[in-house]
N, C-alpha and C positions, 0 to 999 in steps of 0.2 A: 266853664270853657277853658279858660287859660291853663288851669291846672292839668286837665285831661290832655289838652293839644300837646303842652310841653312833655308830659310822660309818653305819649305816643310818638312824638317826633324823635326824641332821644332814643327810646329802644328801637324804633324803626331804623334809625340812621346806625345804630350800632350793629344791626343785624346784616353785616356785610357779606356773609354767606348762610343761606338758609338750606333746607333740606333739597330745594330745586335748585341751588347753586346760583342764585340771582345775585346781582350786585345793585344795591339799594342806595340811591342819592336822594336826599331830601332837602327840600328848600321850603322855608316857612316865610310866607308873605303877611305882614301884618301892618293895619292901618296906624299903629302906635308910632309916634314919631321918633322916640329915643328909648333906649333900653334903662331898665332900673339898675342893671349890674353888668359888669364886664361879661361879653358873650363870646371870647376868644376861646373858652373851653367847649363850647357847644359842639357836638358832632355833626352839625347841619349848618347850612348857609341861612341867614336871615335877611331879608329885604323889607326895610321899614318904609312905610307910606309911599308905596310904588304909585308913580302916575298911571293913569289909564293905559298909556301906551306900554309902560314896562310890565304892567300886569297882564295885558293882552299877550306880549312875547312870552313872559313865564308860563302862562297857560297853553301857549301853542306847543312848548317844547315839552310838556309834561305827558307822560304815559298815563298817569293817574292824577286826576284833580280832586283833592279831598279838601271839601269845605266844611269848617267848624262853624256851623250856622248856616243862616239863609240869606246872607248879603246878597242883593240884586245884581251888582255889577259882575262880580265873578261868576253868578249863576249864569247871567245872560252871555258872557264871554264863554263859558264852558259849553253852552248849548250852541251857540253860533259856530264855534270851532270843532263841534262834534266830539268834545274829549269824553273820556271815560269818567264820568263824574260820580263821586260818592258824597252824599250830603249827610253830615252827621248832626242831627237835630237836638239843639240844647234849648229849645223853647217851643211855643206853639204858635209861632209866626204864620204858619200856612193855615190856620183854623181860626185865628183870633188876632185882630188889628194890633193889639198892644202886646201880643206875645206871651200873654200871663195867664190867660184863661181866669181872669178876675174881674168881677163887674164892680169898679170903683165905686160908683155912686151908692151902692149898698155895702160895700166892704165884705162881699161875699164871692165864693167861688162861682164862676160863670157857668150857666148850665148849657152853653154853646149857642149863644145867639148869632153869631155869624153864619155858621153851617146851617142854622134853622131858618135863614133868611131875615133875621130881625135885625136889619142894618141900622134902624133908628137908635137901638140900643147901644150898638157899638159906637156910633157917632157921639151919643151922649156920655158913654163910658170914658171916652178920651177928651172929652171937652175941656178938662181942666188945664190942658197944654195948649189950648187955643184952637180955634176953628180950622185953620190951615194945617196944624199938625194932624188933628183928628181926622180930617179928610185924607190927608197924605197917607196915614196908616192904613185906612180903609182901603183907598184906591190900590196899594201896592199888595195887599193880602191875595187877591185872585191871582195877578200874574207870578207872583212868589211860588203860589201853589202849583201853577200851570207848569213853572220851569222845573220844580222838584219833581214833578210826575215824569219828567223826561230823563232823570238822572239814573245812572245805571244801578245804583243803589241808594235806598234811604236808610241810613242807621239810626236805629232807636235805642237809647240807654236801658229802656224798660219796655216790656212787652205791653204793660199799659199805656204808655205814650203811643204805641203803634195803633191801639185799638182808638184812641182819640184822633190821631191825624190821618188814618185810613189812605195812605199814599201807596202807588204801585212799588213793587220790587223791595218791600220792607225787610229789613234784617235786625235782628235784636242782638247787640252785643253790649253787655254790661260793662260800665266802666270798672277799672281796677285800679287798686294802689298798692305799693309796696308796704308790707307790714313794718319792714326795717325803718321806715320813715316816721314812725310814731313812737312816743315814748311809753314805757310801762307805766301802768296805773299804780296810785299809791292810794291808801287808806285816808280819807279826809280826817282831818283832826279838828276837835272843838265844835263849833256850831257847823252843821252840814250845809254844804253850798249847792245850789242848783244853777246851772250855767245855760245861758242863751247866747249863741254866737252867730251873727249875721248882720245883713245890711238892714238899717232901721227903715223900712217900707212897709206900706199897709198890708202887703200880701204875706209878710211874715208872721202876723197875727201877734205881735208882741202886746197889744192891747186886750187880746183875749187872755193872754198869760196873766197880765196885772189883774184882771177880775178874778181869775183863779187864786192868785195870791192873796187877795183880800178876803177870800173864803178861809184862808189857813193863818190868820194873824195869830191865833193862840198857840200855834206851833214855834218852836225855836229853829229857824233856819234863814239862810240868805239867798236871794236871787242875784246873780251877778249878770250884767247884759254887756257883752262885749261886741262892740260894733258901733257904726256911726251911720247917719243917713238923715233924709229930711224930716223924718217923723220924730226924732229925737225930742225937739222943744215940746211937742204934744204929749209925748210919753212922759217927759219929766213932769209936765204940769199935771197929767193924770196921776202919777205917784204922789204929788202933793196933795191932790184934792181927795184921793182915797186914804191919805194919811199912811202910806207905806214906807216912808223913808227909813224905818228901822230894820225893813226887810229887803229894800231893793236899792241896789246901786248901780250906776252906768259908769262903766270904765273906758268907753269910747275905744276908737282904734288902738290895738296893741301890736307891737312887733311879734313875730313868730315865736321867739323863745319866751316872751311873757304870756302868749297864748297857751303854750305847752305846759307852763307852770300852773296857770290858773285851772286848765283842764285836768292836770294830773290830781289837784285837790279836790276835785268836785265829785259829788256822789250821783249826779245824773245830769245829762244834757237835754234840754227839751226843745222841740221843734214843732210850734204851734201853727205851722204854715196854713194859709188859707187859698194858696193858688201859686203859679209859678214854678212849682218843682216837677222836673222831668226825670230826676233821678234822686238827689238828695245826697250830695258828695259829703256834706256835713255829717250826715248819718254815718255813711261808712268810715270816714275818719276816726270818728268816736267809737264805732264798733272795734276797729283796730286797736283803739286805745283801751279797750276793755272797759268802756262805760256804759251805764244804763241809758237807754234811749227812750224817750217819752215823745211819741210823734203823732200828729193828726192823722184822720184816716183819709189821706190822699192816696190813689192808687200806686203813684210811684214810690212813696215812702213806705207803704206796706209791703210792696215788692222787696225792697231792699232789706227792711229790717225783719220781716217775716214775724215768726214767734219768739224772735230774740229781743223783744222790746215791748213797752206798753203803748198801746193804741188808743186814741179817743176820737169821737167825731169831730170833724173840723168845725171850729167855731164855738164849740160847746165848752163854756168856762167852768161848768159844774162838772163835768166828766174829767177835763183836766185836773181839777183840784183833787179829784179822787184819786187820779194815777199819781199825783205828787204825794198825796198823804200816804198811799200804800209805800211807796218807796221810802219816804222819811221814816215811817214807822217800823220798817221790817229791814233789817240788815241782811238777813237771808235772802229774802226776796231780791234784793238789789245784787247780791253777789252771784246767785244763780242766773239772773237775767243777764249780767255782764258776761259771765262765762260762755253763755249762749251765743252773745253778740260777737265775741272775738272768735269763736270756732266758725260761725256762720261766715263772717267776712273773709276768714283765711280760707275757706274752702270754695267759695263762689265767686268772690270779687277780686281776683288776682291779676296783677299787671300782666303776668305771663299769659293767662287765658285771654285778656283783652287784645294782645299783641298778635297772638296765634290765629285768633279769628279774624282780625284785620288782615292779616297776610293772605289768609286762606280766601277772603273776600277780594283782594286785589288779584290774586292769581285767577281767580274764577273770571274775573272782568278782563283779564288779558287773556283768556282763552285756554289757559293751562290745566284747569280742572273744571270744566263746565257743569259737571254733575254733582259736585261736593255739595254737602249741606252743612252750614255752619251750626256750631254748639252756641248756647246761651248761658 
């Protein structure tokens, strides 16, 4: 969410004159109290941790209210003030109380319990956070969905997500990244390295990845896990119990430059996600880096990767092991797949296309081009 919001805000703010000669002024309001770096160079204003009154005043003066996510307070203010609202969905909060479409007790993708009316399953799914939190999430899902249904547009980063959320006035605008932000790939030297990048939570499926690695212990390779999170102690214990220390290392959180260096030398990047993915930005980033992607068969990931990666059924460790084996044993397959990945990313998921489609949507909401159709 932060990556795409920053990309969108910077590019929109720099579009001082468009084909329709508009002047664009961008203000970003964020609940975060302080900046990680100096913001004086940014081409837009930043309002940090606004009070409800400040937020109300900001929304009242906006021509377009673009919400990155489905936070209740700005949704409510936007509806009360009858603003032109654009809600960009980065999760499943309008159809799932925990926003992940992941059934925590079984550690499996959720089949859609909330929309099927199986609300006791939802309450049980979120019970690990306590009864009050579970009840709060469940109670907020319906009003959140109602408010989003009143928005001028609901932006979906994948068409697949639109099929899940089923909201009025949906528009698919794929995320885009600048190819210049990525480093060129390099051929890995010595022992082949497979990479996982992400937060260590159950939805990311790292436990499935470890089961797959166990099936390949006769092969010479390393799995590097970059990222941190609450599941790390359990995953480290699992590595020990499966005797995978020779193959698996946890590198924790790394600075951006160190991540780039690790990715540059990797043979493939694996995303064994079980839920929570509405687009798969890690997939796009590494397609632009000309890397082989091995992803679980979630609709969002397959829409992004297409035929430019290897796909396996979510949660199937045997199928994942087979994908890993194919990549490790065939340099030709790896090179051909990586070439497909960078071509697909560079043609379909560009920042320019993302900005153009957002501008077209804003103009349509302002009444400039009511009949236009957006590209995807």
